[in-house]
Backbone as CSV, one residue per row, in Angstrom:
resi,resn,N_x,N_y,N_z,CA_x,CA_y,CA_z,C_x,C_y,C_z
1,MET,0.848,-1.173,0.000,0.000,0.000,0.000,0.895,1.238,0.000
2,GLN,0.382,2.322,-0.572,1.151,3.561,-0.601,0.608,4.552,0.426
3,PHE,1.532,5.353,0.939,1.224,6.357,1.962,1.917,7.662,1.620
4,ILE,1.273,8.755,1.938,1.901,10.077,1.889,2.242,10.459,3.321
5,ALA,3.471,10.920,3.520,3.893,11.429,4.822,4.338,12.875,4.637
6,LEU,3.783,13.767,5.442,4.165,15.174,5.425,4.948,15.491,6.693
7,LEU,6.097,16.118,6.509,6.925,16.523,7.635,7.260,18.000,7.489
8,ARG,7.479,18.652,8.615,7.875,20.054,8.567,9.085,20.269,9.453
9,ARG,9.946,21.172,8.993,11.103,21.542,9.800,10.636,22.420,10.952
10,ARG,11.200,22.227,12.105,10.828,22.997,13.295,11.688,24.259,13.349
11,THR,11.416,25.172,12.414,12.204,26.397,12.270,11.969,27.383,13.412
12,GLU,10.904,27.189,14.164,10.655,28.064,15.309,11.606,27.743,16.468
13,LYS,12.185,26.550,16.437,13.081,26.123,17.508,14.536,26.014,17.057
14,PHE,14.758,25.772,15.752,16.099,25.538,15.232,16.411,26.503,14.088
15,ALA,17.655,26.990,14.054,18.124,27.877,12.991,18.722,27.051,11.849
16,ASP,18.907,27.689,10.695,19.520,27.011,9.547,20.875,26.416,9.923
17,THR,21.614,27.104,10.777,22.929,26.605,11.193,22.824,25.329,12.029
18,ASP,21.683,25.118,12.684,21.461,23.874,13.428,21.209,22.700,12.482
19,PHE,20.495,22.977,11.399,20.152,21.919,10.444,21.358,21.470,9.623
20,ALA,22.216,22.396,9.257,23.312,22.132,8.312,24.148,20.895,8.645
21,PRO,24.611,20.696,9.882,25.452,19.531,10.128,24.713,18.190,10.063
22,VAL,23.395,18.219,10.158,22.607,16.982,10.160,22.220,16.561,8.728
23,LEU,22.226,17.496,7.806,21.721,17.238,6.453,22.464,16.150,5.675
24,PRO,23.796,16.037,5.764,24.441,14.929,5.026,23.950,13.547,5.477
25,ASP,23.835,13.335,6.779,23.327,12.044,7.279,21.860,11.847,6.912
26,GLU,21.093,12.931,6.912,19.682,12.873,6.511,19.573,12.403,5.063
27,GLY,20.367,13.014,4.196,20.347,12.638,2.785,20.742,11.187,2.579
28,GLU,21.745,10.742,3.320,22.200,9.357,3.204,21.109,8.374,3.637
29,GLN,20.413,8.671,4.721,19.343,7.775,5.182,18.156,7.782,4.217
30,ARG,17.848,8.924,3.648,16.782,8.980,2.646,17.144,8.125,1.444
31,ARG,18.401,8.210,0.993,18.842,7.376,-0.140,18.749,5.895,0.210
32,ARG,19.099,5.547,1.437,19.031,4.150,1.871,17.583,3.645,1.835
33,LEU,16.665,4.425,2.379,15.247,4.023,2.382,14.699,3.922,0.957
34,TYR,15.168,4.809,0.070,14.761,4.746,-1.335,15.309,3.474,-1.984
35,ALA,16.591,3.202,-1.778,17.233,2.034,-2.381,16.599,0.733,-1.894
36,GLU,16.125,0.722,-0.658,15.480,-0.469,-0.093,14.021,-0.612,-0.527
37,GLY,13.488,0.376,-1.253,12.124,0.301,-1.758,11.056,0.829,-0.820
38,HIS,11.452,1.451,0.269,10.469,2.009,1.209,9.913,3.331,0.682
39,ILE,10.805,4.210,0.265,10.407,5.515,-0.272,10.328,5.399,-1.787
40,ARG,9.219,5.875,-2.347,9.042,5.873,-3.805,9.394,7.233,-4.407
41,GLN,9.002,8.304,-3.723,9.271,9.660,-4.211,9.442,10.587,-3.017
42,ILE,10.189,11.670,-3.251,10.410,12.682,-2.221,10.247,14.053,-2.871
43,TRP,9.537,14.931,-2.189,9.373,16.307,-2.640,9.697,17.263,-1.497
44,ASN,10.209,18.443,-1.842,10.283,19.533,-0.875,8.939,20.231,-0.882
45,ARG,8.465,20.584,0.298,7.187,21.288,0.391,7.368,22.746,-0.020
46,THR,6.342,23.334,-0.634,6.394,24.744,-1.017,5.600,25.627,-0.065
47,ASP,4.769,25.026,0.784,3.963,25.814,1.714,4.728,26.171,2.981
48,GLN,5.764,25.391,3.310,6.596,25.628,4.486,7.827,24.741,4.362
49,PRO,8.888,25.017,5.117,10.062,24.150,5.046,9.715,22.736,5.521
50,GLY,9.984,21.775,4.694,9.673,20.398,5.041,9.688,19.501,3.829
51,THR,9.190,18.289,4.019,9.266,17.251,2.998,7.946,16.494,2.901
52,ALA,7.635,16.052,1.690,6.531,15.126,1.453,7.148,13.859,0.866
53,PHE,6.808,12.721,1.453,7.318,11.425,1.003,6.156,10.577,0.496
54,LEU,6.411,9.807,-0.544,5.502,8.756,-0.966,6.172,7.449,-0.556
55,PHE,5.537,6.706,0.350,6.072,5.458,0.880,5.321,4.262,0.338
56,GLU,6.014,3.146,0.241,5.410,1.840,-0.005,5.585,1.080,1.305
57,ALA,4.474,0.687,1.932,4.554,0.028,3.235,3.307,-0.806,3.477
58,ALA,3.407,-1.704,4.452,2.268,-2.552,4.809,1.214,-1.765,5.574
59,ASP,1.670,-0.819,6.394,0.724,-0.043,7.201,1.374,1.241,7.698
60,ASP,0.566,2.065,8.333,0.984,3.358,8.885,2.140,3.196,9.869
61,ALA,2.114,2.127,10.661,3.170,1.901,11.658,4.525,1.697,10.985
62,GLU,4.544,0.999,9.873,5.805,0.778,9.149,6.367,2.098,8.623
63,VAL,5.503,2.956,8.112,5.940,4.274,7.635,6.559,5.055,8.797
64,ARG,5.886,5.068,9.928,6.391,5.809,11.093,7.715,5.226,11.598
65,GLN,7.880,3.917,11.497,9.165,3.296,11.870,10.281,3.767,10.942
66,ASP,9.990,3.823,9.646,10.984,4.309,8.684,11.314,5.776,8.947
67,LEU,10.302,6.582,9.183,10.535,8.004,9.447,11.372,8.208,10.707
68,ALA,11.191,7.346,11.679,11.941,7.458,12.943,13.437,7.230,12.742
69,THR,13.846,6.663,11.603,15.268,6.453,11.331,15.948,7.691,10.749
70,LEU,15.167,8.689,10.363,15.744,9.897,9.764,16.393,10.770,10.840
71,PRO,17.628,11.209,10.620,18.312,12.030,11.618,17.550,13.296,12.029
72,LEU,16.871,13.956,11.094,16.125,15.165,11.465,14.937,14.846,12.366
73,VAL,14.358,13.680,12.198,13.262,13.251,13.080,13.837,12.830,14.434
74,LYS,14.930,12.085,14.414,15.563,11.643,15.667,15.938,12.815,16.566
75,THR,16.435,13.892,15.969,16.865,15.063,16.742,15.714,16.027,17.030
76,GLU,14.504,15.659,16.595,13.295,16.473,16.759,13.384,17.815,16.034
77,MET,14.227,17.868,15.000,14.335,19.065,14.168,13.253,19.077,13.089
78,MET,12.660,17.905,12.862,11.571,17.777,11.898,10.473,16.966,12.553
79,GLU,9.226,17.413,12.360,8.106,16.679,12.938,7.201,16.134,11.846
80,ILE,6.607,15.001,12.153,5.652,14.353,11.251,4.298,15.036,11.474
81,THR,3.765,15.630,10.419,2.469,16.301,10.557,1.317,15.448,10.044
82,ALA,1.609,14.489,9.158,0.542,13.615,8.653,1.140,12.376,8.003
83,VAL,0.469,11.256,8.195,0.738,10.014,7.466,-0.631,9.475,7.095
84,THR,-0.875,9.317,5.809,-2.176,8.831,5.372,-2.032,7.847,4.219
85,GLY,-2.841,6.810,4.263,-2.847,5.818,3.195,-3.533,6.354,1.951
86,LEU,-3.165,5.796,0.816,-3.727,6.212,-0.466,-4.415,5.027,-1.133
87,ALA,-5.561,5.282,-1.731,-6.295,4.264,-2.483,-6.382,4.723,-3.935
88,PRO,-6.414,3.803,-4.874,-6.502,4.183,-6.281,-7.759,5.007,-6.568
89,TYR,-7.620,5.960,-7.462,-8.762,6.755,-7.906,-9.492,5.968,-8.990
90,PRO,-10.779,5.648,-8.783,-11.495,4.797,-9.728,-11.982,5.523,-10.988
91,GLY,-11.885,6.847,-11.015,-12.470,7.622,-12.121,-11.802,7.432,-13.457
92,PHE,-10.619,6.856,-13.520,-9.943,6.648,-14.793,-10.197,5.277,-15.381
93,GLY,-10.912,4.442,-14.660,-11.213,3.093,-15.158,-12.372,3.152,-16.147
94,PRO,-12.702,2.002,-16.709,-13.830,1.973,-17.657,-15.146,2.293,-16.949
95,THR,-16.013,2.958,-17.681,-17.341,3.270,-17.113,-18.242,2.060,-17.292
96,ARG,-19.118,1.886,-16.349,-20.046,0.752,-16.400,-21.383,1.256,-16.927
97,LYS,-21.982,0.462,-17.759,-23.277,0.869,-18.326,-24.350,-0.056,-17.844
């Protein structure tokens, strides 16, 4: 099943200089999760500093376990704001008569 996870940087508590030393390890862990097939896509959010992930997982708990391995989440510099499952949109299939 696929899930969208939205995370935001806690910029009210941490400055850019706080994030900088953690970012190389963050990038490496994201690449690892992608290579292992957990993460399908990653986007930077445009509404606020943060990330949107498309995950492939059995359930919400598995997504949260994967997110807990990210250095920015471990250091509480980034918080999970939403994890939601996705279902296929049926509107593109054949119409029934």
